[in-house]
N, CA and C atoms as a LAMMPS dump frame, in Angstrom:
ITEM: TIMESTEP
0
ITEM: NUMBER OF ATOMS
579
ITEM: BOX BOUNDS ff ff ff
-5.0000000000000000e+02 5.0000000000000000e+02
-5.0000000000000000e+02 5.0000000000000000e+02
-5.0000000000000000e+02 5.0000000000000000e+02
ITEM: ATOMS id mol type element x y z
1 1 1 N 190.943 360.872 -254.03
2 1 2 C 190.912 361.386 -252.667
3 1 3 C 192.193 361.001 -251.914
4 2 1 N 192.835 359.889 -252.28
5 2 2 C 194.054 359.468 -251.571
6 2 3 C 195.171 360.497 -251.655
7 3 1 N 195.424 361.102 -252.839
8 3 2 C 196.484 362.133 -252.876
9 3 3 C 196.155 363.336 -251.983
10 4 1 N 194.888 363.707 -251.931
11 4 2 C 194.497 364.829 -251.074
12 4 3 C 194.659 364.475 -249.6
13 5 1 N 194.303 363.249 -249.236
14 5 2 C 194.493 362.823 -247.849
15 5 3 C 195.981 362.744 -247.504
16 6 1 N 196.804 362.364 -248.473
17 6 2 C 198.254 362.363 -248.241
18 6 3 C 198.757 363.789 -248.014
19 7 1 N 198.266 364.731 -248.801
20 7 2 C 198.611 366.139 -248.605
21 7 3 C 198.164 366.606 -247.225
22 8 1 N 196.95 366.238 -246.833
23 8 2 C 196.427 366.603 -245.522
24 8 3 C 197.31 366.037 -244.412
25 9 1 N 197.769 364.81 -244.588
26 9 2 C 198.639 364.17 -243.604
27 9 3 C 199.95 364.948 -243.453
28 10 1 N 200.513 365.403 -244.574
29 10 2 C 201.76 366.181 -244.527
30 10 3 C 201.524 367.518 -243.824
31 11 1 N 200.452 368.194 -244.191
32 11 2 C 200.128 369.478 -243.563
33 11 3 C 199.936 369.303 -242.062
34 12 1 N 199.179 368.272 -241.683
35 12 2 C 198.935 368.018 -240.259
36 12 3 C 200.229 367.73 -239.502
37 13 1 N 201.128 366.971 -240.127
38 13 2 C 202.402 366.64 -239.478
39 13 3 C 203.248 367.892 -239.262
40 14 1 N 203.292 368.758 -240.262
41 14 2 C 204.062 370.001 -240.134
42 14 3 C 203.434 370.894 -239.059
43 15 1 N 202.124 371.012 -239.103
44 15 2 C 201.424 371.837 -238.108
45 15 3 C 201.628 371.288 -236.706
46 16 1 N 201.555 369.972 -236.557
47 16 2 C 201.74 369.342 -235.25
48 16 3 C 203.15 369.584 -234.723
49 17 1 N 204.14 369.405 -235.578
50 17 2 C 205.525 369.619 -235.154
51 17 3 C 205.744 371.084 -234.764
52 18 1 N 205.203 371.999 -235.56
53 18 2 C 205.333 373.423 -235.24
54 18 3 C 204.648 373.734 -233.907
55 19 1 N 203.458 373.186 -233.72
56 19 2 C 202.731 373.427 -232.476
57 19 3 C 203.495 372.949 -231.26
58 20 1 N 204.107 371.791 -231.366
59 20 2 C 204.914 371.287 -230.245
60 20 3 C 206.155 372.148 -230.038
61 21 1 N 206.73 372.645 -231.125
62 21 2 C 207.894 373.524 -231.007
63 21 3 C 207.574 374.846 -230.335
64 22 1 N 206.352 375.304 -230.505
65 22 2 C 205.954 376.58 -229.896
66 22 3 C 205.95 376.52 -228.375
67 23 1 N 205.862 375.325 -227.816
68 23 2 C 205.889 375.214 -226.35
69 23 3 C 207.195 375.762 -225.792
70 24 1 N 208.278 375.658 -226.566
71 24 2 C 209.554 376.203 -226.115
72 24 3 C 209.52 377.726 -226.059
73 25 1 N 208.744 378.33 -226.948
74 25 2 C 208.609 379.791 -226.901
75 25 3 C 207.841 380.222 -225.66
76 26 1 N 206.877 379.405 -225.261
77 26 2 C 206.137 379.708 -224.033
78 26 3 C 207.078 379.633 -222.839
79 27 1 N 207.892 378.585 -222.796
80 27 2 C 208.862 378.451 -221.709
81 27 3 C 209.82 379.647 -221.698
82 28 1 N 210.308 380.031 -222.869
83 28 2 C 211.222 381.177 -222.951
84 28 3 C 210.544 382.444 -222.446
85 29 1 N 209.278 382.647 -222.825
86 29 2 C 208.554 383.843 -222.37
87 29 3 C 208.403 383.842 -220.845
88 30 1 N 208.134 382.68 -220.27
89 30 2 C 207.979 382.59 -218.813
90 30 3 C 209.309 382.873 -218.115
91 31 1 N 210.394 382.302 -218.617
92 31 2 C 211.713 382.526 -218.014
93 31 3 C 212.105 384 -218.121
94 32 1 N 211.903 384.586 -219.291
95 32 2 C 212.246 385.997 -219.48
96 32 3 C 211.378 386.884 -218.593
97 33 1 N 210.099 386.565 -218.511
98 33 2 C 209.198 387.343 -217.662
99 33 3 C 209.618 387.264 -216.199
100 34 1 N 209.935 386.065 -215.752
101 34 2 C 210.386 385.901 -214.364
102 34 3 C 211.692 386.627 -214.112
103 35 1 N 212.614 386.501 -215.051
104 35 2 C 213.901 387.195 -214.914
105 35 3 C 213.733 388.698 -214.88
106 36 1 N 212.861 389.205 -215.744
107 36 2 C 212.584 390.652 -215.745
108 36 3 C 212.007 391.108 -214.412
109 37 1 N 211.067 390.342 -213.895
110 37 2 C 210.431 390.711 -212.622
111 37 3 C 211.45 390.701 -211.485
112 38 1 N 212.302 389.686 -211.454
113 38 2 C 213.318 389.608 -210.396
114 38 3 C 214.294 390.777 -210.502
115 39 1 N 214.766 391.049 -211.718
116 39 2 C 215.723 392.152 -211.903
117 39 3 C 215.106 393.498 -211.525
118 40 1 N 213.825 393.664 -211.856
119 40 2 C 213.158 394.936 -211.571
120 40 3 C 212.926 395.106 -210.072
121 41 1 N 212.459 394.05 -209.407
122 41 2 C 212.124 394.164 -207.984
123 41 3 C 213.354 394.092 -207.085
124 42 1 N 214.28 393.183 -207.406
125 42 2 C 215.432 392.98 -206.521
126 42 3 C 216.552 393.983 -206.765
127 43 1 N 216.765 394.362 -208.024
128 43 2 C 217.92 395.204 -208.338
129 43 3 C 217.547 396.548 -208.96
130 44 1 N 216.242 396.792 -209.119
131 44 2 C 215.754 398.035 -209.715
132 44 3 C 216.345 398.259 -211.112
133 45 1 N 216.472 397.172 -211.864
134 45 2 C 216.994 397.224 -213.23
135 45 3 C 215.88 396.774 -214.168
136 46 1 N 215.591 397.578 -215.173
137 46 2 C 214.563 397.226 -216.143
138 46 3 C 215.094 397.316 -217.558
139 47 1 N 214.451 396.598 -218.453
140 47 2 C 214.874 396.618 -219.851
141 47 3 C 213.655 396.529 -220.746
142 48 1 N 213.457 397.577 -221.551
143 48 2 C 212.355 397.545 -222.506
144 48 3 C 212.566 396.469 -223.559
145 49 1 N 213.804 396.219 -223.938
146 49 2 C 214.09 395.197 -224.946
147 49 3 C 213.621 393.827 -224.464
148 50 1 N 213.949 393.469 -223.22
149 50 2 C 213.524 392.16 -222.707
150 50 3 C 212.01 392.09 -222.545
151 51 1 N 211.401 393.21 -222.178
152 51 2 C 209.938 393.253 -222.086
153 51 3 C 209.314 393.034 -223.464
154 52 1 N 209.89 393.653 -224.479
155 52 2 C 209.369 393.48 -225.831
156 52 3 C 209.63 392.07 -226.362
157 53 1 N 210.722 391.449 -225.946
158 53 2 C 210.963 390.053 -226.334
159 53 3 C 209.817 389.181 -225.835
160 54 1 N 209.366 389.431 -224.613
161 54 2 C 208.213 388.693 -224.08
162 54 3 C 207.005 388.871 -224.986
163 55 1 N 206.732 390.088 -225.381
164 55 2 C 205.579 390.367 -226.24
165 55 3 C 205.728 389.666 -227.581
166 56 1 N 206.936 389.709 -228.135
167 56 2 C 207.184 389.064 -229.423
168 56 3 C 206.964 387.552 -229.319
169 57 1 N 207.443 386.96 -228.232
170 57 2 C 207.264 385.521 -228.045
171 57 3 C 205.784 385.168 -227.897
172 58 1 N 205.056 385.986 -227.138
173 58 2 C 203.617 385.752 -227.004
174 58 3 C 202.929 385.877 -228.354
175 59 1 N 203.286 386.903 -229.118
176 59 2 C 202.703 387.096 -230.446
177 59 3 C 203.023 385.909 -231.35
178 60 1 N 204.243 385.393 -231.265
179 60 2 C 204.626 384.239 -232.084
180 60 3 C 203.802 383.017 -231.727
181 61 1 N 203.627 382.762 -230.444
182 61 2 C 202.824 381.607 -230.018
183 61 3 C 201.38 381.766 -230.485
184 62 1 N 200.835 382.94 -230.32
185 62 2 C 199.44 383.182 -230.695
186 62 3 C 199.237 383.072 -232.206
187 63 1 N 200.083 383.758 -232.974
188 63 2 C 199.9 383.785 -234.428
189 63 3 C 200.28 382.462 -235.082
190 64 1 N 201.412 381.894 -234.684
191 64 2 C 201.862 380.66 -235.315
192 64 3 C 201.129 379.434 -234.781
193 65 1 N 200.477 379.569 -233.638
194 65 2 C 199.759 378.445 -233.039
195 65 3 C 198.305 378.328 -233.446
196 66 1 N 197.801 379.255 -234.234
197 66 2 C 196.388 379.208 -234.632
198 66 3 C 196.079 377.958 -235.453
199 67 1 N 196.96 377.61 -236.381
200 67 2 C 196.755 376.405 -237.178
201 67 3 C 196.79 375.152 -236.321
202 68 1 N 197.667 375.135 -235.319
203 68 2 C 197.761 374.005 -234.403
204 68 3 C 196.465 373.858 -233.598
205 69 1 N 195.923 374.974 -233.127
206 69 2 C 194.655 374.935 -232.398
207 69 3 C 193.544 374.391 -233.29
208 70 1 N 193.564 374.774 -234.557
209 70 2 C 192.567 374.283 -235.518
210 70 3 C 192.743 372.776 -235.738
211 71 1 N 193.989 372.341 -235.888
212 71 2 C 194.272 370.921 -236.077
213 71 3 C 193.756 370.094 -234.904
214 72 1 N 193.992 370.559 -233.697
215 72 2 C 193.604 369.815 -232.49
216 72 3 C 192.151 370.051 -232.091
217 73 1 N 191.44 370.853 -232.868
218 73 2 C 190.022 371.122 -232.618
219 73 3 C 189.791 371.73 -231.23
220 74 1 N 190.68 372.619 -230.835
221 74 2 C 190.539 373.28 -229.545
222 74 3 C 190.203 374.76 -229.708
223 75 1 N 189.799 375.129 -230.911
224 75 2 C 189.386 376.51 -231.155
225 75 3 C 187.962 376.691 -230.624
226 76 1 N 187.505 377.913 -230.607
227 76 2 C 186.178 378.226 -230.077
228 76 3 C 185.111 377.589 -230.961
229 77 1 N 184.219 376.891 -230.318
230 77 2 C 183.137 376.216 -231.016
231 77 3 C 181.921 376.235 -230.075
232 78 1 N 180.759 376.293 -230.635
233 78 2 C 179.543 376.294 -229.826
234 78 3 C 179.085 374.845 -229.671
235 79 1 N 179.732 374.126 -228.731
236 79 2 C 179.509 372.695 -228.584
237 79 3 C 178.089 372.337 -228.159
238 80 1 N 177.455 373.178 -227.354
239 80 2 C 176.113 372.809 -226.908
240 80 3 C 175.121 372.804 -228.069
241 81 1 N 175.43 373.531 -229.145
242 81 2 C 174.598 373.469 -230.349
243 81 3 C 175.083 372.383 -231.294
244 82 1 N 176.39 372.355 -231.557
245 82 2 C 176.905 371.398 -232.529
246 82 3 C 176.787 369.973 -232.031
247 83 1 N 176.768 369.782 -230.711
248 83 2 C 176.612 368.439 -230.155
249 83 3 C 175.249 367.832 -230.451
250 84 1 N 174.285 368.649 -230.78
251 84 2 C 172.933 368.162 -231.082
252 84 3 C 172.736 367.861 -232.561
253 85 1 N 173.733 368.222 -233.358
254 85 2 C 173.629 368.015 -234.797
255 85 3 C 174.25 366.678 -235.195
256 86 1 N 173.848 366.2 -236.349
257 86 2 C 174.45 364.971 -236.859
258 86 3 C 175.886 365.25 -237.284
259 87 1 N 176.715 364.21 -237.336
260 87 2 C 178.098 364.42 -237.79
261 87 3 C 178.171 365.048 -239.186
262 88 1 N 177.289 364.658 -240.079
263 88 2 C 177.295 365.248 -241.422
264 88 3 C 176.974 366.741 -241.361
265 89 1 N 175.993 367.111 -240.553
266 89 2 C 175.623 368.527 -240.435
267 89 3 C 176.782 369.338 -239.847
268 90 1 N 177.442 368.795 -238.814
269 90 2 C 178.59 369.5 -238.213
270 90 3 C 179.698 369.71 -239.241
271 91 1 N 179.97 368.702 -240.035
272 91 2 C 181.03 368.822 -241.032
273 91 3 C 180.649 369.801 -242.129
274 92 1 N 179.384 369.807 -242.535
275 92 2 C 178.952 370.791 -243.534
276 92 3 C 179.044 372.211 -242.978
277 93 1 N 178.68 372.383 -241.719
278 93 2 C 178.792 373.707 -241.091
279 93 3 C 180.253 374.14 -241.056
280 94 1 N 181.15 373.205 -240.734
281 94 2 C 182.575 373.529 -240.747
282 94 3 C 183.047 373.92 -242.14
283 95 1 N 182.615 373.185 -243.144
284 95 2 C 183.012 373.492 -244.517
285 95 3 C 182.575 374.9 -244.891
286 96 1 N 181.326 375.225 -244.594
287 96 2 C 180.821 376.565 -244.905
288 96 3 C 181.605 377.617 -244.126
289 97 1 N 181.847 377.367 -242.857
290 97 2 C 182.599 378.325 -242.044
291 97 3 C 184.011 378.544 -242.554
292 98 1 N 184.661 377.45 -242.956
293 98 2 C 186.024 377.562 -243.471
294 98 3 C 186.038 378.35 -244.779
295 99 1 N 185.131 377.982 -245.703
296 99 2 C 185.132 378.599 -247.03
297 99 3 C 184.639 380.047 -246.991
298 100 1 N 183.593 380.306 -246.22
299 100 2 C 182.972 381.636 -246.232
300 100 3 C 183.675 382.626 -245.291
301 101 1 N 184.176 382.132 -244.169
302 101 2 C 184.747 383.053 -243.184
303 101 3 C 186.266 382.929 -243.03
304 102 1 N 186.755 381.724 -242.772
305 102 2 C 188.169 381.567 -242.43
306 102 3 C 189.102 381.849 -243.608
307 103 1 N 188.836 381.249 -244.752
308 103 2 C 189.72 381.461 -245.906
309 103 3 C 189.758 382.938 -246.311
310 104 1 N 188.617 383.616 -246.45
311 104 2 C 188.697 385.052 -246.789
312 104 3 C 189.425 385.877 -245.727
313 105 1 N 189.221 385.543 -244.446
314 105 2 C 189.921 386.27 -243.379
315 105 3 C 191.425 386.084 -243.504
316 106 1 N 191.861 384.851 -243.71
317 106 2 C 193.295 384.585 -243.848
318 106 3 C 193.877 385.328 -245.049
319 107 1 N 193.195 385.265 -246.179
320 107 2 C 193.683 385.942 -247.38
321 107 3 C 193.756 387.455 -247.141
322 108 1 N 192.744 388.019 -246.521
323 108 2 C 192.724 389.457 -246.245
324 108 3 C 193.866 389.84 -245.286
325 109 1 N 194.073 389.032 -244.239
326 109 2 C 195.128 389.35 -243.275
327 109 3 C 196.522 389.205 -243.887
328 110 1 N 196.698 388.242 -244.781
329 110 2 C 197.975 388.11 -245.486
330 110 3 C 198.193 389.33 -246.37
331 111 1 N 197.136 389.709 -247.085
332 111 2 C 197.214 390.856 -247.987
333 111 3 C 197.489 392.159 -247.234
334 112 1 N 196.899 392.317 -246.077
335 112 2 C 197.117 393.532 -245.287
336 112 3 C 198.406 393.472 -244.469
337 113 1 N 198.771 392.284 -244.023
338 113 2 C 199.945 392.146 -243.161
339 113 3 C 201.268 392.196 -243.889
340 114 1 N 201.3 391.701 -245.138
341 114 2 C 202.564 391.683 -245.868
342 114 3 C 203.146 393.086 -246.066
343 115 1 N 202.349 394.068 -246.494
344 115 2 C 202.92 395.422 -246.64
345 115 3 C 203.424 395.998 -245.309
346 116 1 N 202.778 395.656 -244.193
347 116 2 C 203.273 396.121 -242.895
348 116 3 C 204.67 395.579 -242.625
349 117 1 N 204.851 394.284 -242.907
350 117 2 C 206.164 393.679 -242.732
351 117 3 C 207.196 394.321 -243.657
352 118 1 N 206.86 394.448 -244.938
353 118 2 C 207.802 395.007 -245.913
354 118 3 C 208.183 396.432 -245.519
355 119 1 N 207.214 397.22 -245.115
356 119 2 C 207.495 398.603 -244.706
357 119 3 C 208.421 398.624 -243.486
358 120 1 N 208.147 397.779 -242.506
359 120 2 C 208.991 397.731 -241.307
360 120 3 C 210.399 397.253 -241.654
361 121 1 N 210.502 396.303 -242.567
362 121 2 C 211.805 395.779 -243.001
363 121 3 C 212.617 396.863 -243.718
364 122 1 N 211.967 397.5 -244.7
365 122 2 C 212.673 398.491 -245.518
366 122 3 C 213.041 399.744 -244.734
367 123 1 N 212.191 400.14 -243.822
368 123 2 C 212.45 401.374 -243.072
369 123 3 C 213.307 401.14 -241.836
370 124 1 N 213.466 399.865 -241.453
371 124 2 C 214.206 399.581 -240.221
372 124 3 C 213.453 400.065 -238.998
373 125 1 N 212.127 400.028 -239.085
374 125 2 C 211.272 400.542 -238.005
375 125 3 C 211.672 399.95 -236.655
376 126 1 N 211.767 400.833 -235.68
377 126 2 C 212.132 400.449 -234.32
378 126 3 C 210.983 400.789 -233.376
379 127 1 N 210.989 400.13 -232.248
380 127 2 C 210.027 400.438 -231.201
381 127 3 C 210.224 401.881 -230.741
382 128 1 N 209.143 402.509 -230.329
383 128 2 C 209.226 403.881 -229.823
384 128 3 C 209.733 403.908 -228.389
385 129 1 N 209.775 402.75 -227.736
386 129 2 C 210.274 402.68 -226.364
387 129 3 C 211.797 402.769 -226.353
388 130 1 N 212.327 403.419 -225.356
389 130 2 C 213.781 403.511 -225.221
390 130 3 C 214.357 402.107 -225.074
391 131 1 N 215.348 401.801 -225.906
392 131 2 C 215.961 400.477 -225.85
393 131 3 C 215.106 399.389 -226.463
394 132 1 N 214.068 399.784 -227.212
395 132 2 C 213.165 398.812 -227.815
396 132 3 C 213.78 398.108 -229.006
397 133 1 N 213.037 397.16 -229.549
398 133 2 C 213.531 396.291 -230.621
399 133 3 C 213.046 396.729 -231.997
400 134 1 N 213.641 396.119 -233.013
401 134 2 C 213.155 396.319 -234.377
402 134 3 C 211.782 395.679 -234.497
403 135 1 N 210.956 396.189 -235.394
404 135 2 C 209.567 395.747 -235.494
405 135 3 C 209.306 394.671 -236.545
406 136 1 N 210.202 394.531 -237.552
407 136 2 C 209.857 393.637 -238.646
408 136 3 C 209.637 392.183 -238.22
409 137 1 N 210.347 391.636 -237.215
410 137 2 C 210.068 390.235 -236.877
411 137 3 C 208.63 390.018 -236.404
412 138 1 N 208.129 390.938 -235.624
413 138 2 C 206.761 390.762 -235.132
414 138 3 C 205.742 391.064 -236.228
415 139 1 N 206.089 391.961 -237.142
416 139 2 C 205.193 392.241 -238.271
417 139 3 C 205.114 391.045 -239.224
418 140 1 N 206.193 390.302 -239.342
419 140 2 C 206.207 389.117 -240.191
420 140 3 C 205.272 388.037 -239.655
421 141 1 N 205.03 388.041 -238.354
422 141 2 C 204.168 387.021 -237.76
423 141 3 C 202.731 387.08 -238.289
424 142 1 N 202.288 388.253 -238.709
425 142 2 C 200.902 388.377 -239.198
426 142 3 C 200.714 387.587 -240.495
427 143 1 N 201.439 387.889 -241.567
428 143 2 C 201.219 387.089 -242.778
429 143 3 C 201.662 385.63 -242.625
430 144 1 N 202.708 385.39 -241.849
431 144 2 C 203.178 384.018 -241.665
432 144 3 C 202.153 383.186 -240.901
433 145 1 N 201.637 383.72 -239.817
434 145 2 C 200.632 383.005 -239.032
435 145 3 C 199.36 382.747 -239.814
436 146 1 N 198.929 383.741 -240.585
437 146 2 C 197.715 383.57 -241.386
438 146 3 C 197.935 382.575 -242.529
439 147 1 N 199.148 382.524 -243.069
440 147 2 C 199.445 381.537 -244.104
441 147 3 C 199.396 380.135 -243.525
442 148 1 N 199.969 379.951 -242.348
443 148 2 C 199.924 378.64 -241.698
444 148 3 C 198.49 378.227 -241.378
445 149 1 N 197.681 379.178 -240.921
446 149 2 C 196.28 378.881 -240.641
447 149 3 C 195.527 378.538 -241.916
448 150 1 N 195.809 379.25 -242.992
449 150 2 C 195.168 378.98 -244.278
450 150 3 C 195.527 377.578 -244.784
451 151 1 N 196.778 377.211 -244.676
452 151 2 C 197.203 375.878 -245.11
453 151 3 C 196.516 374.802 -244.265
454 152 1 N 196.413 375.028 -242.954
455 152 2 C 195.716 374.059 -242.099
456 152 3 C 194.235 374.014 -242.444
457 153 1 N 193.654 375.135 -242.823
458 153 2 C 192.246 375.154 -243.242
459 153 3 C 192.041 374.278 -244.473
460 154 1 N 193.001 374.283 -245.383
461 154 2 C 192.914 373.414 -246.562
462 154 3 C 192.923 371.954 -246.129
463 155 1 N 193.793 371.618 -245.195
464 155 2 C 193.832 370.246 -244.678
465 155 3 C 192.502 369.865 -244.031
466 156 1 N 191.944 370.777 -243.267
467 156 2 C 190.666 370.496 -242.594
468 156 3 C 189.542 370.33 -243.614
469 157 1 N 189.557 371.124 -244.677
470 157 2 C 188.554 370.959 -245.739
471 157 3 C 188.673 369.583 -246.389
472 158 1 N 189.896 369.155 -246.65
473 158 2 C 190.103 367.831 -247.24
474 158 3 C 189.509 366.762 -246.338
475 159 1 N 189.763 366.857 -245.046
476 159 2 C 189.245 365.852 -244.104
477 159 3 C 187.727 365.89 -244.021
478 160 1 N 187.143 367.086 -244.042
479 160 2 C 185.678 367.175 -243.973
480 160 3 C 185.047 366.523 -245.204
481 161 1 N 185.583 366.821 -246.384
482 161 2 C 185.035 366.229 -247.603
483 161 3 C 185.295 364.724 -247.646
484 162 1 N 186.444 364.278 -247.162
485 162 2 C 186.732 362.838 -247.129
486 162 3 C 185.738 362.119 -246.223
487 163 1 N 185.392 362.729 -245.107
488 163 2 C 184.384 362.136 -244.224
489 163 3 C 183.033 362.06 -244.923
490 164 1 N 182.635 363.166 -245.54
491 164 2 C 181.324 363.202 -246.198
492 164 3 C 181.23 362.19 -247.337
493 165 1 N 182.364 361.845 -247.93
494 165 2 C 182.381 360.856 -249.013
495 165 3 C 182.618 359.438 -248.486
496 166 1 N 182.735 359.301 -247.155
497 166 2 C 182.862 357.978 -246.558
498 166 3 C 184.266 357.395 -246.55
499 167 1 N 185.287 358.217 -246.75
500 167 2 C 186.655 357.716 -246.799
501 167 3 C 187.327 357.628 -245.432
502 168 1 N 186.919 358.465 -244.491
503 168 2 C 187.518 358.479 -243.156
504 168 3 C 186.412 358.675 -242.121
505 169 1 N 186.696 358.319 -240.86
506 169 2 C 185.727 358.605 -239.788
507 169 3 C 185.601 360.114 -239.565
508 170 1 N 184.62 360.474 -238.778
509 170 2 C 184.339 361.877 -238.492
510 170 3 C 185.549 362.568 -237.856
511 171 1 N 186.13 363.551 -238.522
512 171 2 C 187.277 364.254 -237.936
513 171 3 C 186.899 365.142 -236.752
514 172 1 N 185.613 365.36 -236.566
515 172 2 C 185.164 366.197 -235.45
516 172 3 C 184.73 365.374 -234.24
517 173 1 N 184.797 364.04 -234.359
518 173 2 C 184.358 363.189 -233.253
519 173 3 C 185.337 363.309 -232.093
520 174 1 N 184.778 363.399 -230.914
521 174 2 C 185.579 363.381 -229.697
522 174 3 C 184.705 362.924 -228.555
523 175 1 N 185.352 362.358 -227.533
524 175 2 C 184.605 361.817 -226.395
525 175 3 C 184.19 362.911 -225.429
526 176 1 N 185.158 363.679 -224.981
527 176 2 C 184.895 364.754 -224.035
528 176 3 C 185.696 365.974 -224.444
529 177 1 N 185.188 367.17 -224.108
530 177 2 C 185.962 368.363 -224.427
531 177 3 C 187.345 368.286 -223.79
532 178 1 N 188.355 368.704 -224.544
533 178 2 C 189.713 368.708 -224.033
534 178 3 C 190.475 367.426 -224.299
535 179 1 N 189.78 366.331 -224.675
536 179 2 C 190.48 365.09 -224.988
537 179 3 C 190.903 365.087 -226.429
538 180 1 N 191.876 364.241 -226.723
539 180 2 C 192.342 364.099 -228.099
540 180 3 C 191.188 363.584 -228.927
541 181 1 N 190.952 364.176 -230.075
542 181 2 C 189.825 363.792 -230.908
543 181 3 C 190.296 363.086 -232.163
544 182 1 N 189.405 362.361 -232.742
545 182 2 C 189.638 361.799 -234.064
546 182 3 C 190.826 360.865 -234.155
547 183 1 N 191.046 360.017 -233.129
548 183 2 C 192.188 359.115 -233.166
549 183 3 C 192.109 358.159 -234.353
550 184 1 N 190.888 357.72 -234.679
551 184 2 C 190.736 356.845 -235.841
552 184 3 C 191.119 357.597 -237.114
553 185 1 N 190.719 358.85 -237.206
554 185 2 C 191.051 359.662 -238.364
555 185 3 C 192.567 359.844 -238.462
556 186 1 N 193.198 360.132 -237.331
557 186 2 C 194.649 360.312 -237.33
558 186 3 C 195.348 359.027 -237.772
559 187 1 N 194.856 357.887 -237.287
560 187 2 C 195.458 356.613 -237.673
561 187 3 C 195.289 356.371 -239.165
562 188 1 N 194.112 356.691 -239.705
563 188 2 C 193.892 356.534 -241.132
564 188 3 C 194.787 357.45 -241.936
565 189 1 N 194.898 358.688 -241.471
566 189 2 C 195.728 359.655 -242.192
567 189 3 C 197.202 359.251 -242.159
568 190 1 N 197.603 358.559 -241.089
569 190 2 C 198.977 358.11 -240.978
570 190 3 C 199.188 356.78 -241.708
571 191 1 N 198.11 356.195 -242.219
572 191 2 C 198.218 354.954 -242.973
573 191 3 C 198.335 353.72 -242.109
574 192 1 N 197.907 353.81 -240.84
575 192 2 C 198.021 352.672 -239.928
576 192 3 C 196.858 351.719 -240.037
577 193 1 N 195.76 352.137 -240.657
578 193 2 C 194.6 351.241 -240.776
579 193 3 C 194.35 350.918 -242.205
């Protein structure tokens, strides 16, 4: 189990670093959005390219940040039900959800998204809007984002099984919604305990 937990630690570190890096894309989207609004209202100047850059940045944050949301346990969960279950039951439910729903969804989206990217790349597909951008960068976000989510799902499965086997504390434990969860688990995964 130690090699798997080491792998999980590496995956979590990469996902965490990527998630923190995505905050810069949010800032860029806000600055571009504000600049577009000012140029449009004050000078009556508009640009479809800059508008599409905003969309691309939002798509990048959404698609590439899914694994980060999963890592931080801030994805949609039915807490009023899961809070009544034992930690073992919650982890088993997560395992089933990951294996039965999340992994097949990620694989299907990678399989469907890759040809969209390749087609856009090979054809040089452009936006239909005047002055719009090329499409392949945003099409690449689909298989890339789903691959990152799939890799994080593997890390989460490792942690769930490690908990069930008694190797680490409950990775789903948290004090209050919105607070950092599983600090003991993170410390164990980092080798501090």
